[in-house]
C-alpha atoms as one frame of an Amber mdcrd trajectory, in Angstrom:
protein
  79.616  44.214 -39.674  78.182  41.403 -41.750  79.328  40.932 -45.327  76.613
  40.315 -47.894  76.858  38.505 -51.216  76.667  41.886 -52.938  79.666  43.161
 -50.942  81.641  40.039 -51.760  80.845  40.239 -55.472  81.864  43.899 -55.580
  85.160  43.075 -53.858  85.844  40.264 -56.341  84.998  42.565 -59.269  87.332
  45.301 -57.976  90.119  42.754 -57.453  89.646  41.444 -60.992  89.831  44.979
 -62.411  92.990  45.648 -60.374  94.605  42.429 -61.630  93.648  43.264 -65.218
  95.061  46.802 -65.064  98.292  45.617 -63.416  98.668  42.866 -66.024  98.103
  45.330 -68.860 100.755  47.661 -67.450 103.302  44.878 -66.886 102.884  43.344
 -70.342 103.167  46.698 -72.092 106.186  47.781 -70.028 107.929  44.651 -71.314
 106.769  45.160 -74.906 107.851  48.809 -74.855 111.464  47.551 -75.080 110.610
  46.535 -78.635 108.695  49.695 -79.506 105.434  47.728 -79.468 102.277  47.869
 -77.364  99.378  45.493 -76.801  96.236  47.355 -75.786  93.558  44.939 -76.948
  90.630  44.630 -74.593  89.437  41.453 -72.893  92.801  39.686 -72.941  92.946
  36.808 -70.477  96.728  37.173 -70.350  96.443  40.539 -68.597  94.311  39.050
 -65.841  96.663  36.078 -65.426  99.783  38.253 -65.235  98.081  40.572 -62.740
  97.061  37.657 -60.501 100.615  36.261 -60.534 102.021  39.695 -59.694  99.653
  40.182 -56.746 100.396  36.692 -55.398 104.127  37.435 -55.532 103.590  40.742
 -53.728 101.484  39.109 -51.001 104.169  36.464 -50.499 106.844  39.162 -50.215
 104.772  41.234 -47.789 104.169  38.157 -45.635 107.934  37.536 -45.607 108.537
  41.103 -44.394 106.357  40.682 -41.270 109.248  39.615 -38.963 111.333  42.637
 -39.996 108.325  44.950 -39.600 107.722  43.555 -36.127 111.373  44.163 -35.229
 110.973  47.783 -36.344 107.868  48.099 -34.152 110.039  47.448 -31.085 112.011
  50.613 -31.810 110.898  54.117 -30.882 108.401  55.500 -33.459 110.653  58.511
 -34.030 113.178  56.137 -35.656 110.815  55.938 -38.637 111.857  59.438 -39.693
 115.495  58.302 -39.871 114.590  55.237 -41.932 112.820  57.101 -44.736 116.029
  58.320 -46.412 117.721  54.865 -46.461 114.416  53.446 -47.720 114.368  55.758
 -50.736 118.090  55.214 -51.384 117.487  51.455 -51.524 114.427  52.064 -53.697
 116.523  54.114 -56.139 119.172  51.361 -56.300 116.523  48.704 -56.964 114.916
  50.888 -59.643 118.285  51.378 -61.345 119.154  47.674 -61.326 115.790  46.243
 -62.352 114.053  49.052 -64.235 116.603  51.380 -65.821 119.444  48.982 -66.690
 118.125  45.409 -66.503 119.643  44.429 -69.856 123.072  45.970 -69.222 123.870
  43.877 -66.131 125.282  40.392 -66.669 124.102  38.613 -63.546 122.582  35.157
 -63.300 118.805  35.067 -63.219 118.795  33.316 -59.834 120.966  36.081 -58.349
 118.628  38.722 -59.754 115.611  36.994 -58.223 117.221  36.600 -54.789 118.392
  40.227 -54.833 114.924  41.432 -55.822 113.213  39.288 -53.187 115.447  40.368
 -50.292 115.339  44.045 -51.240 111.536  43.877 -51.601 111.209  42.428 -48.101
 113.247  45.325 -46.709 111.282  47.901 -48.716 107.880  46.594 -47.603 108.867
  46.349 -43.925 108.700  50.118 -43.231 105.154  50.789 -44.523 104.014  47.489
 -43.017 105.414  48.574 -39.644 103.483  51.860 -39.857 100.130  50.379 -40.860
 100.178  47.014 -39.059 101.473  47.992 -35.620  99.881  50.781 -33.515 102.121
  53.784 -32.897 102.010  55.694 -29.623 102.061  59.247 -30.880 101.008  62.719
 -29.924  97.616  64.030 -31.134  97.727  64.788 -34.829 101.000  62.992 -35.512
  99.174  59.964 -36.958  98.654  61.985 -40.136 102.423  62.377 -40.466 103.117
  58.675 -39.942 100.312  57.622 -42.276 101.540  60.031 -44.953 105.039  58.583
 -44.700 103.715  55.038 -44.887 101.453  55.781 -47.862 104.135  57.619 -49.856
 106.673  54.851 -49.265 104.152  52.120 -50.088 103.097  53.767 -53.365 106.742
  54.295 -54.343 107.551  50.644 -53.645 104.524  49.430 -55.637 105.454  51.609
 -58.635 108.991  50.198 -58.677 107.611  46.660 -58.223 105.299  46.997 -61.242
 107.999  48.611 -63.392 110.630  46.071 -62.364 108.323  43.125 -62.926 107.467
  44.449 -66.377 110.987  45.421 -67.418 112.827  42.368 -66.146 110.923  39.496
 -64.564 108.176  39.262 -67.173 110.987  38.998 -69.729 112.865  36.155 -68.031
 113.113  33.109 -70.267 111.445  29.984 -68.888 111.596  26.380 -70.032 109.091
  24.995 -72.515 107.812  22.630 -69.813 106.899  25.545 -67.553 105.540  27.497
 -70.500 103.200  24.589 -71.260 101.805  24.844 -67.724 101.229  28.587 -68.119
 100.415  28.993 -71.840 100.380  32.537 -73.177 101.144  34.115 -69.804 104.866
  34.606 -69.559 107.304  36.696 -71.496 108.351  36.606 -75.140 109.337  33.107
 -76.254 112.316  32.296 -78.476 111.020  30.727 -81.678 111.893  29.776 -85.237
 109.143  30.146 -87.834 108.603  28.200 -91.062 106.683  30.236 -93.652 104.517
  29.332 -96.617 106.548  29.143 -99.823 104.329  31.608-101.686 105.146  34.506
 -99.319 108.950  34.212 -99.373 109.432  37.563-101.122 107.085  39.347 -98.701
 108.974  37.969 -95.693 112.320  39.060 -97.132 111.006  42.627 -97.382 110.380
  42.721 -93.615 114.144  42.509 -92.880 113.601  39.642 -90.456 116.759  37.502
 -90.172 116.317  34.322 -92.221 118.154  31.007 -92.449 116.492  30.301 -95.791
 113.727  32.015 -97.778 111.134  30.070 -95.747 112.771  29.690 -92.315 113.532
  32.466 -89.850 116.442  32.704 -87.489 115.672  32.890 -83.765 112.949  35.462
 -83.107 111.001  36.547 -80.047 107.274  35.851 -80.042 105.862  38.960 -78.359
 102.137  38.540 -78.732  99.519  36.332 -80.317  95.897  36.809 -81.322  93.479
  34.555 -83.167  94.650  35.853 -86.550  98.257  36.996 -86.184 101.579  36.754
 -84.383 103.820  39.642 -83.399 107.540  38.777 -83.529 110.720  40.779 -83.023
 114.469  40.550 -83.087 116.419  40.731 -79.806 115.922  43.935 -77.771 119.705
  44.225 -77.294 119.934  45.406 -80.884 119.910  49.161 -81.452 116.624  48.986
 -83.346 114.662  45.781 -82.840 112.569  44.811 -85.842 108.912  44.164 -84.957
 106.664  42.475 -87.523 103.047  41.326 -87.495 102.574  37.971 -89.242  99.258
  36.541 -90.363  98.801  33.015 -89.061  97.712  31.702 -92.459 101.208  32.523
 -93.774 102.893  30.245 -91.214 103.457  26.521 -91.627 104.986  25.741 -88.223
 106.507  27.349 -85.118 109.396  25.800 -83.222 109.752  26.895 -79.575 113.392
  26.983 -78.517 114.648  26.096 -75.001
């Protein structure tokens, strides 16, 4: 089968749409912690976040190949006994990274290593089913494929939710943020306001150092005309405020 330019362009277009949708989901899963959503169309950030997510997943899947190959050396019937441990591990990962990511006080590096190792294990079972031929009785391929597809979809759902809830919210240095502007999670900032809007800012209940200078806030989103900032999500009710850019004198990004 020979690929044509039309086939290639369609594949690229579908991949771009997939990256965009994944990026939109991840960004809004993170912003949902603040009771805020960002559903504007044609946002380059969504595409960038989706591309980064897919690259991370491909790297993880490639890392799971040795374990998947080891599983292929076992009898195919063993797959049925691995499904339950697979879903138990999936539930543990979902609890740690999706349900309670802010309640656990672990170092970021430990979180990342734990996520990476558990993802390798989770991807190895569906990869074993789809990448290595299984000697099976007639009709049993449907059973194996169904197991592989259900496990793969479950893993991908947890990966998207975990990336949105935790990893997209990991603080990064200003040097790294400069390399990837506008892509990564909310930034810690202090904002200096115009003097003539001091009373309006005080009415928003944002924490202030002075009438014109905010305390540390999180910059959630930015458009051509406004910024969306919030207080820390650990608070019972984070305050989310939209600020017009013309009302801002300067923004200081904190390490």
